[in-house]
Structures are given as C-alpha cells and as structure tokens.
FIKOL-208264 format. One line per field, with one value per residue (C-alpha): x, y, z; residue in one letter; residue number from 1. Coordinates in steps of 0.02 Angstrom, whole numbers, plus 32768, in hexadecimal, padded with zeros to 4 digits. Example, Ala and Ser with C-alpha at 12.3 -4.5 7.8 and 13.67 -1.06 7.14 Angstrom:
xx = (8267; 82AC)
yy = (7F1F; 7FCB)
zz = (8186; 8165)
type = (A; S)
seq = (1; 2)
REM end
This chain:
xx = (D744; D7EE; D808; D89E; D8B6; D902; D95C; D949; D925; D87A; D85F; D87F; D801; D7E0; D7E4; D76D; D790; D722; D693; D5DE; D600; D57E; D4EA; D550; D513; D585; D61C; D5E3; D56C; D5F8; D63D; D59E; D58F; D4F7; D44E; D46B; D4C0; D4E3; D514; D571; D580; D578; D509; D56A; D571; D4C5; D45D; D4CF; D4F0; D495; D400; D472; D4D4; D435; D400; D4A1; D465; D3AF; D36F; D3D4; D39C; D3E2; D3FC; D44A; D4A0; D4C6; D54C; D580; D60A; D6B6; D75D; D72C; D6A5; D724; D720; D6E2; D63E; D60F; D652; D5DA; D548; D576; D574; D4CD; D481; D4C4; D483; D3DA; D3C2; D3FD; D486; D4E2; D597; D571; D543; D5A1; D5C8; D5DB; D642; D5FA; D65F; D70E; D79A; D740; D6AC; D71D; D78D; D6FC; D695; D72B; D752; D69E; D6A7; D749; D6FA; D643; D62E; D6EC; D6EE; D673; D687; D688; D690; D6DD; D685; D6F7; D6B1; D747; D7EC; D84C; D7E8; D7EE; D8AC; D8DA; D86B; D7F3; D884; D8ED; D87C; D8B1; D819; D801; D7CE; D827; D84B; D85D; D916; D93C; D8F8; D8C7; D909; D879; D856; D877; D8B3; D818; D816; D77A; D72A; D736; D74C; D6DD; D726; D6A7; D709; D669; D64B; D6DF; D675; D61B; D6BB; D6EC; D78C; D7DF; D7B8; D7FB; D8A1; D8A9; D89A; D922; D99A; D98E; D9A6; DA46; DA81; DA8A; DAF9; DB6D; DB84; DBA0; DB67; DBD0; DB80; DAD5; DB1A; DB53; DAA7; DA57; DAC9; DA8C; D9D4; D9A7; D93A; D8D3; D8B7; D87C; D807; D7C5; D7F1; D7A7; D83B; D8B9; D857; D83E; D8F8; D92B; D8B3; D8E7; D9A1; D98F; D92B; D9A6; DA39; D9DF; D9A0; DA53; DA8D; D9F8; DA0B; DAC1; DAA2; D9EC; DA00; DA8C; DB19; DB91; DB82; DAC9; DB00; DB43; DA8D; DA9A; DB04; DAD2; DA55; DAB4; DAC0; DA12; D9BE; DA0F; D9C3; D916; D91B; D969; D8EE; D855; D810; D7BE; D813; D88F; D85C; D8C7; D910; D939; D99B; D9F2; DA23; DA79; DAC2; DB11; DB64; DBAD; DBEA; DC3A; DC8A; DCD7; DD14; DD67; DDB9; DDFA; DE4C; DDE1; DD86; DDBF; DD6E; DD27; DCCA; DC89; DC4A; DBF2; DB94; DB64; DB2C; DAC1; DA68; DA4E; DA0C; D98B; D940; D97C; D9C5; DA83; DA9F; DA5C; D9F4; DA5B; DA1D; DA75; DB19; DBAA; DB79; DAC5; DAF9; DB6F; DAF1; DA6D; DAE6; DB25; DA74; DA6B; DA4E; DAEB; DB56; DBAE; DC0B; DC09; DC57; DBF2; DC01; DBF1; DBDE; DC61; DCA0; DD43; DD02; DC5C; DC15; DC81; DC49; DC8F; DC4E; DCCA; DCE3; DD97; DD8F; DDDB; DD68; DDAD; DD87; DCD7; DCC1; DCFC; DC81; DBEF; DC19; DC2A; DB81; DB12; DB4F; DB08; DA4F; DA07; D9B7; DA5B; DA6F; DB21; DB15; DB3D)
yy = (1F6B; 1F1A; 1E66; 1E19; 1D62; 1D1A; 1C80; 1BF6; 1B5E; 1B18; 1BA4; 1C2F; 1CBB; 1D61; 1E11; 1E83; 1F3E; 1FC8; 2042; 200D; 1F52; 1F36; 1EEC; 1E96; 1DE4; 1DA0; 1DBE; 1D53; 1CCC; 1C5C; 1C55; 1C1E; 1B61; 1B41; 1B94; 1BE8; 1C92; 1CEC; 1DA4; 1DE5; 1EA1; 1F26; 1FB4; 2037; 1FDD; 1F8A; 2029; 2058; 1FB8; 1F20; 1F2C; 1F36; 1E9F; 1E3C; 1E62; 1E10; 1D6C; 1D6E; 1CBD; 1C77; 1C58; 1CFA; 1D20; 1DC3; 1DE0; 1E91; 1E9A; 1F31; 1F9B; 1FAD; 1F56; 1F34; 1EBD; 1E52; 1DC9; 1D19; 1D56; 1DB4; 1D28; 1CB1; 1D1A; 1CE4; 1C2D; 1C46; 1C91; 1C06; 1B7D; 1BCE; 1BDE; 1B29; 1B55; 1ABD; 1AA6; 1ADE; 1B8E; 1C2D; 1CB9; 1D6A; 1DED; 1E9A; 1F1E; 1F49; 1EE3; 1EB2; 1E69; 1E15; 1DC6; 1D86; 1D47; 1CEF; 1C9D; 1C66; 1C1C; 1BC2; 1B77; 1B55; 1A9C; 1A99; 1B11; 1B62; 1BDE; 1C9A; 1D36; 1DDD; 1E81; 1F00; 1FB0; 200A; 2037; 1FD2; 1F35; 1F4F; 1F5C; 1EE4; 1E7F; 1E39; 1DEC; 1D5B; 1CF1; 1D2C; 1D21; 1D2D; 1D8B; 1DEB; 1DB6; 1E32; 1E04; 1E0D; 1E3E; 1DB7; 1D2E; 1CB7; 1C8F; 1C29; 1C36; 1C27; 1C6F; 1CC2; 1C88; 1D39; 1DEE; 1E79; 1F24; 1FA9; 204B; 20B3; 2079; 20E5; 217F; 215E; 2139; 21AF; 2213; 21BF; 2112; 2147; 217B; 20D8; 207A; 20E4; 20A6; 1FF7; 203E; 2095; 1FF0; 1F9D; 2028; 201E; 1F63; 1F38; 1FB9; 2058; 2094; 208D; 20E9; 2175; 2178; 218A; 221C; 2274; 2244; 2243; 22DE; 228B; 21F3; 225F; 22BA; 220E; 222A; 218C; 2169; 217D; 210D; 2088; 2086; 207E; 1FEE; 1F8D; 1FA4; 1F74; 1ED7; 1EAB; 1EB7; 1E53; 1DCC; 1DA7; 1D91; 1D26; 1CB7; 1C97; 1C7A; 1C59; 1C2E; 1CA5; 1C28; 1CAA; 1D48; 1D68; 1DA4; 1E3E; 1E78; 1E91; 1F2D; 1FA1; 1F22; 1EE0; 1F91; 1FBB; 1F25; 1F52; 2001; 1FBB; 1F3D; 1FB4; 2040; 1FCF; 1F93; 201D; 20B1; 20B7; 2076; 1FE8; 2053; 20E0; 2069; 2019; 20C5; 20F0; 2040; 2059; 20F9; 209D; 2011; 2092; 20EB; 2049; 2023; 20CE; 20B2; 200A; 2066; 2012; 20AD; 2162; 21F9; 2234; 2191; 218F; 2241; 220D; 2184; 21F8; 2283; 220F; 21C3; 2271; 22AE; 2221; 2270; 21E1; 21F1; 21EC; 21CC; 2144; 2178; 21B7; 2123; 20A9; 20A1; 2031; 1FB5; 1FAE; 1F97; 1F08; 1EAE; 1EB0; 1E88; 1DEF; 1DA8; 1DCD; 1D34; 1D5E; 1D43; 1C99; 1C4D; 1CF6; 1D4E; 1DE2; 1DDF; 1E89; 1EC4; 1F4A; 1FAB; 1F96; 201D; 2067; 1FD9; 1F53; 1F06; 1E74; 1E05; 1DFC; 1DDC; 1E19; 1ECC; 1F2E; 1F2E; 1FD4; 2025; 1FDB; 202A; 20D2; 20C9; 209C; 2123; 21A4; 217D; 217C; 2219; 229D; 22C2; 224D; 22E0; 233E; 2375; 236C; 23E7; 23C2)
zz = (B5EE; B605; B63D; B694; B6BF; B75E; B71D; B79E; B732; B75A; B7D9; B759; B74E; B6F7; B73F; B6E1; B6F7; B6B2; B6CB; B6E6; B6EF; B777; B71E; B696; B6AE; B626; B695; B726; B6E7; B6A2; B753; B7AE; B7AE; B81B; B831; B8DA; B8EF; B993; B983; BA1C; BA30; BAB8; BAF2; BA8F; B9E8; B9EA; B9CC; B93B; B8DB; B920; B8AB; B813; B850; B86C; B7B9; B77C; B7C7; B792; B779; B80A; B8BC; B904; B9BB; B9F6; BA9C; BAD7; BB5D; BBC6; BB7A; BBC6; BBE3; BC98; BC57; BBFA; BC7D; BC9D; BCE8; BC49; BBDB; BC31; BBF2; BB41; BB74; BBCD; BB30; BAC0; BB31; BB4E; BA91; BA7B; BA01; B9BD; B986; B8D4; B910; B8E8; B962; B920; B97C; B958; B9B4; B9EE; BA37; BAD8; BA7A; B9FB; BA7E; BAE8; BA56; BA0C; BAB3; BAC4; BA14; BA3F; BADB; BAB2; BA8C; BA7A; B9E8; B971; B8E2; B8F8; B88D; B8BB; B88E; B8E6; B8FE; B94D; B8FD; B97D; B95B; B89E; B899; B924; B997; B912; B8B1; B8EC; B95A; BA07; BA78; BB33; BBCF; BC58; BD0A; BD9A; BDA2; BCE9; BC3F; BBC1; BC31; BC0A; BB54; BAB8; BA05; B997; B8E7; B8A0; B7FD; B7B7; B7EB; B7A6; B7CF; B79F; B7A6; B7A9; B85D; B88F; B870; B915; B976; BA03; B9E7; BA7B; BA34; B98A; B9D6; BA37; B993; B943; B9C9; B981; B8D1; B909; B952; B8A7; B865; B8FB; B900; B849; B7CA; B7CA; B728; B77B; B814; B7A1; B74E; B7F9; B824; B785; B792; B84B; B83D; B7B2; B821; B8B1; B839; B801; B74B; B6F9; B686; B713; B788; B703; B6DB; B792; B7B5; B71A; B73B; B7F3; B7CB; B741; B7B9; B840; B7C7; B790; B842; B876; B7DC; B80B; B8C5; B8EF; B9A7; B9D8; B9E0; B99A; B933; B958; BA03; B9AA; B9A3; BA5F; BA49; BAD8; BB1B; BBB2; BBF7; BBB8; BC07; BCAD; BCA1; BC77; BD05; BD82; BD61; BD58; BCB2; BC50; BCA4; BC15; BB6B; BB28; BA9D; BB16; BB85; BAEF; BAAC; BB4F; BB55; BAA9; BAE6; BB7B; BB07; BA94; BB28; BB68; BAB7; BAB4; BB5D; BB1D; BA8D; BA08; B9C8; B9D1; BA21; B97C; B95D; BA0F; B9F5; B953; B9B2; BA40; B9CB; B960; B9F7; BA3F; B996; B999; BA37; BAA4; BB53; BB53; BC0D; BC7F; BD16; BDA9; BE11; BD9B; BDF9; BDC7; BE4E; BE12; BD5D; BD8A; BDF8; BD6F; BCE0; BD3E; BD2C; BC72; BC04; BBA1; BC3D; BC37; BCCC; BD22; BC8C; BC4B; BB8E; BB3C; BA89; BA6B; B9D4; B975; B900; B8CC; B867; B8BA; B95F; B9C2; BA4F; BADD; BB96; BB86; BBC0; BC4E; BCE6; BD22; BC7A; BC82; BD2D; BCE8; BC57; BCC7; BD46; BCBB; BC71; BD09; BD60; BCEA; BCCC; BC48; BBEC; BBCF; BB1A; BAD9; BA49; B995)
type = (M; Q; T; L; H; V; D; L; G; E; R; S; Y; P; I; H; I; G; E; N; L; L; G; N; T; D; L; I; R; P; H; V; T; G; K; Q; V; M; I; V; T; N; T; T; V; A; P; L; Y; L; S; K; A; E; Q; M; F; S; G; Y; Q; I; E; S; L; V; L; P; D; G; E; H; Y; K; D; L; K; T; L; N; K; I; F; D; A; L; L; E; A; R; F; D; R; S; C; T; L; V; A; L; G; G; G; V; I; G; D; M; T; G; F; A; A; A; S; Y; Q; R; G; V; N; F; I; Q; I; P; T; T; L; L; S; Q; V; D; S; S; V; G; G; K; T; G; V; N; H; P; L; G; K; N; M; I; G; A; F; H; Q; P; Q; C; V; V; A; D; T; S; T; L; N; T; L; A; D; R; E; L; S; A; G; I; A; E; V; I; K; Y; G; M; L; G; D; E; E; F; F; C; W; L; E; A; N; M; N; D; L; L; K; R; E; P; D; A; L; A; Y; A; I; F; R; S; C; E; D; K; A; K; I; V; A; A; D; E; K; E; A; G; Q; R; A; L; L; N; L; G; H; T; F; G; H; A; I; E; T; G; M; G; Y; G; E; W; L; H; G; E; A; V; G; T; G; M; I; I; A; A; D; L; S; K; R; M; G; W; I; N; Q; D; D; F; H; R; V; E; V; L; I; D; K; A; D; L; P; I; R; A; P; A; S; M; T; Y; E; K; F; M; D; L; M; Q; R; D; K; K; T; I; S; G; Q; I; R; L; V; L; L; K; A; I; G; E; A; I; I; T; A; D; Y; D; Q; E; L; L; A; Q; A; L; N; E; H; H; A; L; P; S; T; R; K; I; G; I)
seq = (1; 2; 3; 4; 5; 6; 7; 8; 9; 10; 11; 12; 13; 14; 15; 16; 17; 18; 19; 20; 21; 22; 23; 24; 25; 26; 27; 28; 29; 30; 31; 32; 33; 34; 35; 36; 37; 38; 39; 40; 41; 42; 43; 44; 45; 46; 47; 48; 49; 50; 51; 52; 53; 54; 55; 56; 57; 58; 59; 60; 61; 62; 63; 64; 65; 66; 67; 68; 69; 70; 71; 72; 73; 74; 75; 76; 77; 78; 79; 80; 81; 82; 83; 84; 85; 86; 87; 88; 89; 90; 91; 92; 93; 94; 95; 96; 97; 98; 99; 100; 101; 102; 103; 104; 105; 106; 107; 108; 109; 110; 111; 112; 113; 114; 115; 116; 117; 118; 119; 120; 121; 122; 123; 124; 125; 126; 127; 128; 129; 130; 131; 132; 133; 134; 135; 136; 137; 138; 139; 140; 141; 142; 143; 144; 145; 146; 147; 148; 149; 150; 151; 152; 153; 154; 155; 156; 157; 158; 159; 160; 161; 162; 163; 164; 165; 166; 167; 168; 169; 170; 171; 172; 173; 174; 175; 176; 177; 178; 179; 180; 181; 182; 183; 184; 185; 186; 187; 188; 189; 190; 191; 192; 193; 194; 195; 196; 197; 198; 199; 200; 201; 202; 203; 204; 205; 206; 207; 208; 209; 210; 211; 212; 213; 214; 215; 216; 217; 218; 219; 220; 221; 222; 223; 224; 225; 226; 227; 228; 229; 230; 231; 232; 233; 234; 235; 236; 237; 238; 239; 240; 241; 242; 243; 244; 245; 246; 247; 248; 249; 250; 251; 252; 253; 254; 255; 256; 257; 258; 259; 260; 261; 262; 263; 264; 265; 266; 267; 268; 269; 270; 271; 272; 273; 274; 275; 276; 277; 278; 279; 280; 281; 282; 283; 284; 285; 286; 287; 288; 289; 290; 291; 292; 293; 294; 295; 296; 297; 298; 299; 300; 301; 302; 303; 304; 305; 306; 307; 308; 309; 310; 311; 312; 313; 314; 315; 316; 317; 318; 319; 320; 321; 322; 323; 324; 325; 326; 327; 328; 329; 330; 331; 332; 333; 334; 335; 336; 337; 338; 339; 340; 341; 342; 343; 344; 345; 346; 347; 348; 349; 350; 351; 352; 353; 354; 355; 356; 357; 358; 359; 360; 361; 362; 363; 364; 365; 366; 367; 368)
REM end
C-alpha cells in the first residue's frame, strides 16, 4: 500500500492506494466520528463489493442505499433518494456517508454530504480507474442538469480516499479506457515525463498489469494532490485539470448523459484542445500526433460524433461553468507537459478545429 496526503490544512486527508484494501478497517475507522454510517453504491457495484464495505464498518449503525447505475441518474431526483434514506433512518450531523463506486456515486454522495444538515463527513471508496485517479480526489461534488454537466454542486473534501486497485479486475474494458483518459490528462497538462511513461507502457495498462496500474494511479493522484493543495476551489491553476473537459462536457450533454462515457468525451476533447494549440502555433505537428496516437492507443474515440457540429459545440460550451462574462475559457497546450488557461485564442481557428474533429467517424483508427 502507498499513501499520499492532500495538504489542505485542517481539511487534509490521506489517499490510500493498493490491492485488497476493502475490509481493512484500520484505514477508515480514524475518519468516522459518529456512530451512524450510510454506504451509497449502485446496482453494478453492490453485488461485488457492498458486503466487504459493510464489514469495514462493523459495530456502527450501518445503512446501505443502492442506486441505479448510469450517468443519466446523476441528477437531483436521484440525489433526493440519498436525503430520503438519511432522514428515514434519522441520521444526525455526526454521521458519515461512504461513496462506494465510480465517479457518479462519488459526486452524488459527496454533494449529499455537503448539503445534509449543512455538511457531514464522507469517505470515498472508488471502484473505477477514473474515480481512483480523478473524481474521488479534490472535493468536487455535484449533479448534472439537462442543460449542462456538473452545474449544481459544492466543494466538499472527503475524510479519506481508499483506492483498492483489485476492484479494477471487475471493470469493463470500456470503463478502463475511460479512466486512462484522465491518466493521460495529467501527463499532457504538467508532467511530460509521465506522458513519456504512458507512451511506453500503455499496453501494460490495458492488460491490467498490477504494477503499471498502481504506478499510474499513484502518479495521477500525486499530480492532482499538488494542484488541489495549491488551489482548492479553482480560483487559478486548478482549472488546468479541465484540459479537454469543456469540449468533453459538450459532447456528453449534447449526446445525452451516458451515451458517451466521461473519459471517452474527455479523450476526444483533449485531441481538439491539442489541435487548436497546433493551429495557434504553440505545439508542432509531431506533438499533436503523439497526443492523438496515445489516446487512440488507449482504445478511446478520437473523433466527436458527427452530430456535434460547430454550432452545437458552441451553444453548449457557452453554458459551461468555466465560461465567464460570455468568454469561453479553454485549457490549451504550450507543449506536452505545459498547459495554460486562456480565453485569448482565434475564434476562426477554434471553428476549424471543431469542424475537423466532428466530421470523421469516431471509431476511425489512425495507425501507429
């Protein structure tokens, strides 16, 4: 097991990463202050891991809530089921919520914890690669709205994160690739050495080699923890973590939540960001090709759906929460491993990049 710390003063917390951590009560008991524990999970994860999670909290008043699985359930209606369960069980403000699942469960459980009785503790037990490397760390919580992804939410840090890498053995191949998109993001935005490692080790990640997965998770969490510690509420550099996300969120919203996985949309979004960076003269053709090849090698789509026209992209991106005073802020590349946040880009070049990357079939393989 390896342990990282997110340094946020009194809100600091550990991230434990390793195999077979589910069932290790010593990792979580120091972070449970009251006697009441609510485990929130979904219909996919519950048959696999709920009983193990419940054993971690033996001796407490445990309630478990199993929600339907899918991004399209990440909404206020489903969120209210968590509040119903808490109130029906008469949970008080010393209770602890536990998110057992992927990013949807983590985001909703965290938002419920931020809101219930104006804030209670919660613990993240992420079971997908995407949630282990990204959404479980940093305290972003929330739900989707039909007009925009993650538009309703709060910053609320967990008490700890327990990332059991053995849960990835039951993860679908498509979900694994979606998680790898967020791993690639860290290399692109600020860690060129890690990007090079990914180029050399992508096949091992896809084969679920334990050492490769453990390294990728640790390195991703390490990179994110540094950024979150420096900018908890995204007043500045934390926005770099949105590389590919403005385009990706538009795809998710435009296609209907769940049609494209979050990581799939972000992967394509990172290609569009790299293409615009190339057109701006900030990166060269070779570096753009490296980005496109790596995302393709991860078995991710490299083109947006044909229905995502320039006009549709722009309409949805204008509603993105990163848009300020009508200016769409984007994360672009000065180099592989060096990203910037900017609204100073050529609109015509943006139109060219968007038109280029929706016209071809999303399943096209580029060759290596």
